KELUMMI-434685 format. One record per residue: residue number from 1; x, y, z of N, C-alpha, C, CB in turn. Coordinates in Angstrom, 1 decimal, m for minus. Each point is the difference from the previous one (the first is absolute). Glycine has a CB too. Example, Ala and Ser with C-alpha at 12.3 -4.5 7.8 and 13.67 -1.06 7.14 Angstrom:
BEGIN
{1 {13.2 m5.7 7.8} {m0.9 1.2 0.0} {0.9 1.2 0.0} {m1.9 m1.2 1.2}};
{2 {1.5 2.3 m1.9} {0.9 1.1 0.0} {m0.8 1.1 0.8} {1.2 m0.6 m2.2}};
! end
This chain:
BEGIN
{1 {m188.5 m225.2 m131.0} {0.7 m0.9 m0.9} {m1.1 m0.8 m0.7} {2.1 m0.1 1.4}};
{2 {m1.9 0.0 m2.7} {m0.8 m0.9 m0.8} {0.7 m1.3 0.0} {m0.9 1.9 m1.4}};
{3 {0.2 m2.9 1.9} {0.5 m1.4 0.1} {0.1 m0.5 m1.4} {m0.9 m0.4 2.3}};
{4 {2.1 m0.1 m2.7} {0.2 m0.5 m1.4} {m1.0 m1.1 m0.2} {2.4 0.6 0.0}};
{5 {m3.0 m0.6 m1.2} {m1.0 m1.0 m0.4} {0.8 m1.1 m0.6} {m1.9 1.7 m0.3}};
{6 {2.6 m2.4 1.1} {0.9 m1.1 m0.5} {m0.7 m1.3 0.2} {2.1 1.4 0.4}};
{7 {m2.5 m2.1 m1.5} {m0.7 m1.3 0.2} {0.9 m1.2 m0.4} {m2.1 1.2 m0.5}};
{8 {3.4 m0.9 0.1} {0.9 m1.0 m0.4} {0.5 m0.7 1.2} {0.7 1.3 m2.0}};
{9 {m1.0 m2.6 2.2} {0.4 m0.7 1.2} {1.5 m0.1 0.2} {m2.1 m1.3 m0.1}};
{10 {2.8 1.5 m1.0} {1.5 m0.1 0.1} {0.7 1.2 0.5} {m0.1 m1.6 m1.9}};
{11 {m0.7 2.7 2.1} {0.5 1.3 0.4} {m0.6 0.4 1.3} {0.4 0.7 m2.4}};
{12 {0.3 0.0 3.2} {m0.5 0.5 1.3} {m1.0 1.1 m0.2} {2.2 m0.6 1.1}};
{13 {m3.0 0.9 m0.1} {m1.0 1.1 m0.1} {0.6 1.4 m0.1} {m1.5 m1.5 1.3}};
{14 {2.8 1.7 m0.9} {0.6 1.3 m0.1} {0.5 0.3 m1.4} {0.6 m0.2 2.4}};
{15 {m0.5 m0.8 m3.3} {0.5 0.2 m1.3} {m1.0 0.9 m0.8} {1.2 m2.2 0.1}};
{16 {m0.7 3.3 m0.6} {m0.9 0.8 m0.9} {m0.2 m0.7 m1.3} {0.9 2.2 1.1}};
{17 {m2.1 m2.1 m1.7} {m0.3 m0.7 m1.2} {0.9 0.4 m1.2} {m2.3 m0.1 0.8}};
{18 {2.9 1.3 m0.7} {0.9 0.5 m1.1} {1.5 m0.4 0.3} {m1.6 1.9 m0.4}};
{19 {1.8 m2.5 1.5} {1.4 m0.4 0.4} {0.3 m1.3 m0.5} {m0.1 1.4 2.1}};
{20 {1.1 m1.6 m3.1} {0.2 m1.3 m0.6} {0.9 m0.9 0.9} {m0.2 1.1 m2.2}};
{21 {0.8 m0.6 3.2} {1.0 m0.7 0.8} {m0.7 m1.2 0.7} {1.4 2.1 0.3}};
{22 {m0.7 m3.2 m0.2} {m0.4 m1.2 0.7} {0.1 0.3 1.5} {0.6 m1.5 m1.9}};
{23 {m1.4 0.8 2.7} {0.1 0.1 1.5} {1.3 m0.6 0.4} {m2.5 m0.1 0.2}};
{24 {3.0 0.7 1.0} {1.2 m0.6 0.6} {m0.4 m0.5 1.4} {1.5 1.6 m1.3}};
{25 {m1.5 m2.9 1.4} {m0.4 m0.6 1.3} {m1.4 m0.2 0.2} {2.1 0.9 0.9}};
{26 {m2.5 m1.0 0.4} {m1.4 m0.3 0.4} {m0.9 1.2 m0.3} {0.9 m1.5 1.8}};
{27 {m2.0 1.3 m2.3} {m1.0 1.0 m0.3} {m0.6 0.7 1.2} {m0.5 m1.2 m2.0}};
{28 {0.8 0.7 3.2} {m0.5 0.6 1.2} {1.2 0.3 1.0} {m2.3 m1.2 m0.3}};
{29 {3.4 1.4 m0.3} {1.2 0.3 0.8} {m0.1 1.1 1.0} {1.4 m0.9 m1.9}};
{30 {m2.1 2.0 1.4} {m0.3 1.2 0.8} {m1.4 0.5 m0.3} {2.5 0.6 0.0}};
{31 {m2.9 0.4 0.7} {m1.3 0.7 m0.3} {0.3 1.5 m0.1} {m1.3 m1.8 1.3}};
{32 {0.9 2.4 m2.3} {0.1 1.4 m0.2} {m1.3 0.7 0.3} {1.8 m0.3 m1.8}};
{33 {m1.7 1.4 2.5} {m1.3 0.7 0.4} {0.2 1.5 m0.5} {m0.4 m1.5 2.0}};
{34 {m0.7 2.1 m2.4} {0.0 1.4 m0.3} {m0.6 0.8 1.1} {m0.3 m0.6 m2.4}};
{35 {0.3 1.9 2.3} {m0.5 0.9 1.1} {m1.4 m0.3 0.5} {1.5 1.7 m0.9}};
{36 {m2.3 m2.2 0.0} {m1.4 m0.3 0.3} {m0.2 m1.4 0.7} {m0.7 1.4 m1.9}};
{37 {1.8 m2.1 2.0} {0.0 m1.3 0.6} {m0.3 m1.2 m0.9} {m0.8 1.2 2.0}};
{38 {0.7 m1.0 m3.3} {m0.1 m1.1 m0.9} {1.2 m0.8 0.0} {m1.6 1.3 m1.5}};
{39 {1.5 m2.6 1.7} {1.2 m0.9 0.1} {0.0 m1.0 m1.1} {0.0 0.3 2.5}};
{40 {1.2 m0.5 m3.1} {0.2 m0.9 m1.1} {1.2 m0.8 0.2} {m1.1 1.6 m1.6}};
{41 {1.0 m3.0 1.6} {1.1 m0.8 0.1} {0.8 0.0 m1.3} {m1.2 m1.5 1.7}};
{42 {2.5 1.3 m1.6} {0.8 m0.1 m1.2} {1.4 m0.6 0.2} {m1.2 2.0 m0.7}};
{43 {1.8 m2.3 m0.4} {1.4 m0.5 0.0} {0.9 1.2 0.2} {m0.6 m1.9 m1.6}};
{44 {1.9 1.6 1.8} {0.9 1.1 0.3} {0.1 1.0 m1.1} {1.3 m1.6 1.4}};
{45 {m1.2 1.2 m2.6} {0.2 0.9 m1.1} {m1.3 0.9 m0.2} {1.6 m1.6 m1.1}};
{46 {m2.7 1.0 0.9} {m1.2 0.8 m0.2} {m0.5 0.8 1.2} {m0.6 m1.8 m1.6}};
{47 {0.9 1.3 2.8} {m0.3 0.8 1.2} {0.9 1.2 0.0} {m0.8 m2.0 1.2}};
{48 {2.0 1.9 m1.5} {1.0 1.1 m0.1} {m0.4 1.0 m1.0} {1.8 m1.5 0.8}};
{49 {m2.2 1.0 m2.0} {m0.5 0.9 m1.0} {m1.2 0.8 0.4} {1.0 m1.5 m1.7}};
{50 {m1.9 0.8 2.3} {m1.3 0.6 0.5} {0.4 1.1 1.1} {m1.4 m2.1 m0.5}};
{51 {2.2 1.7 1.4} {0.4 0.9 1.1} {0.6 1.2 m0.5} {0.3 m1.9 1.5}};
{52 {0.6 1.8 m2.5} {0.7 1.1 m0.6} {m1.0 1.0 m0.8} {2.1 m1.4 m0.2}};
{53 {m3.2 0.8 m0.2} {m1.0 0.8 m0.7} {m1.1 0.6 0.9} {0.4 m1.5 m1.9}};
{54 {m0.4 1.2 3.1} {m1.0 0.5 1.0} {0.6 1.2 0.7} {m1.1 m2.2 0.3}};
{55 {0.2 3.2 0.0} {0.3 1.1 0.9} {m0.4 m0.4 1.4} {m0.2 1.7 m1.9}};
{56 {1.1 m2.0 2.8} {m0.4 m0.3 1.3} {m0.3 m1.5 0.2} {m0.8 2.3 0.3}};
{57 {1.2 m3.2 m1.2} {m0.2 m1.4 0.2} {0.9 m0.6 1.1} {m0.8 m0.1 m2.4}};
{58 {0.4 m1.0 2.9} {0.8 m0.8 1.0} {0.1 m1.4 m0.4} {m0.7 1.6 1.8}};
{59 {1.7 m2.3 m1.3} {0.1 m1.4 m0.3} {0.0 m0.8 1.3} {1.3 0.5 m2.1}};
{60 {m1.9 m1.6 2.2} {m0.2 m0.8 1.2} {0.4 m1.4 m0.3} {m1.9 1.4 0.8}};
{61 {2.4 m2.1 0.2} {0.4 m1.4 m0.1} {m1.1 m0.9 m0.6} {1.6 0.3 1.9}};
{62 {m1.2 m1.2 m2.7} {m0.9 m1.0 m0.5} {0.5 m1.4 0.4} {m0.6 1.5 m2.0}};
{63 {0.7 m2.4 1.0} {0.4 m1.4 0.3} {1.5 m0.2 0.0} {m2.2 m0.7 m0.9}};
{64 {2.9 1.6 0.4} {1.5 m0.2 m0.2} {0.8 0.9 1.0} {m0.3 m0.6 m2.4}};
{65 {1.0 0.0 3.3} {0.7 0.7 1.0} {1.1 0.9 m0.6} {m0.4 m1.9 1.6}};
{66 {0.3 3.2 m1.3} {1.0 0.9 m0.5} {m0.3 0.7 m1.3} {1.6 m1.3 1.2}};
{67 {m2.7 0.8 m1.8} {m0.4 0.6 m1.3} {m0.4 1.4 0.0} {m0.6 m2.3 m0.7}};
{68 {m0.1 2.7 1.8} {m0.4 1.4 0.1} {1.2 1.0 0.0} {m2.0 m0.8 1.3}};
{69 {3.1 0.4 m0.7} {1.2 0.8 m0.1} {0.5 0.1 m1.4} {0.6 m0.7 2.4}};
{70 {m0.6 m0.5 m3.1} {0.5 0.0 m1.4} {m0.8 0.9 m0.9} {0.8 m2.4 0.4}};
{71 {m2.1 2.3 m0.2} {m1.0 0.9 m0.8} {0.3 1.4 0.3} {m1.7 m1.8 0.1}};
{72 {1.9 2.2 1.1} {0.2 1.4 0.4} {1.3 0.5 m0.6} {m1.2 m0.3 2.1}};
{73 {2.3 m0.5 m2.1} {1.2 0.4 m0.6} {m0.1 0.1 m1.5} {1.2 m1.1 1.9}};
{74 {m1.8 0.1 m2.5} {m0.1 0.1 m1.5} {m0.9 1.2 m0.4} {0.3 m2.5 m0.1}};
{75 {m1.4 2.7 0.8} {m0.9 1.1 m0.4} {0.7 1.4 0.0} {m1.9 m1.3 1.0}};
{76 {2.9 1.4 0.0} {0.7 1.3 0.1} {0.8 0.3 m1.3} {0.1 m0.3 2.5}};
{77 {0.3 m0.8 m3.2} {0.9 0.1 m1.2} {m0.8 0.1 m1.3} {1.8 m1.2 1.3}};
{78 {m3.1 1.1 m1.2} {m0.9 0.0 m1.2} {m0.7 1.3 m0.2} {m0.3 m2.5 0.3}};
{79 {0.1 2.8 m1.6} {m0.9 1.2 m0.3} {m1.4 m0.5 0.1} {1.8 1.1 m1.5}};
{80 {m2.8 m0.2 1.6} {m1.4 m0.3 0.0} {m0.3 m0.7 m1.4} {m0.6 1.9 1.6}};
{81 {m0.2 m2.9 m1.6} {m0.5 m0.6 m1.2} {1.2 m0.5 m0.9} {m2.0 1.5 0.0}};
{82 {2.9 m2.2 0.7} {1.3 m0.5 m0.6} {m0.2 m0.8 m1.3} {1.0 0.0 2.3}};
{83 {m2.2 m0.7 m2.3} {m0.2 m0.9 m1.2} {m0.2 0.9 m1.3} {m1.0 m1.7 1.6}};
{84 {0.7 2.9 m1.5} {m0.1 0.9 m1.2} {1.3 0.5 m0.5} {m2.2 0.7 0.9}};
{85 {3.3 m1.0 m0.2} {1.3 0.4 m0.5} {0.8 m1.2 m0.4} {m0.1 2.0 1.5}};
{86 {0.9 m1.8 m2.6} {0.9 m1.1 m0.5} {m0.8 m1.3 m0.2} {1.9 1.1 1.3}};
{87 {m3.1 m1.0 m1.8} {m0.7 m1.2 m0.4} {m0.3 m0.9 1.2} {1.0 0.1 m2.2}};
{88 {m1.0 0.5 3.4} {m0.4 m0.8 1.2} {1.2 m0.7 0.6} {m2.2 m0.3 m1.0}};
{89 {3.4 0.6 0.6} {1.1 m0.7 0.5} {0.2 0.3 1.5} {1.1 0.0 m2.2}};
{90 {m0.5 m0.9 2.9} {0.2 0.2 1.5} {1.0 1.0 0.2} {m0.7 m2.2 0.5}};
! end
């Protein structure tokens, strides 16, 4: 996984630079990991989008109780690179 080069302090580290959507909740609600073990904290929305775009990614609890379950459920309903479709709409 290439870790997004996100330097905007108002966005979580899981937010892809091309994704216009605002973060939802805490920026460290969960942690997404790829097969190589690279771990990135993220909000529910961006972590779900990242997870949906990874082959073999996993989600782990962060600072928000139950958020990992929410991310997993949302990711199952998203296409890979969801921000490239419909202008980035959720």
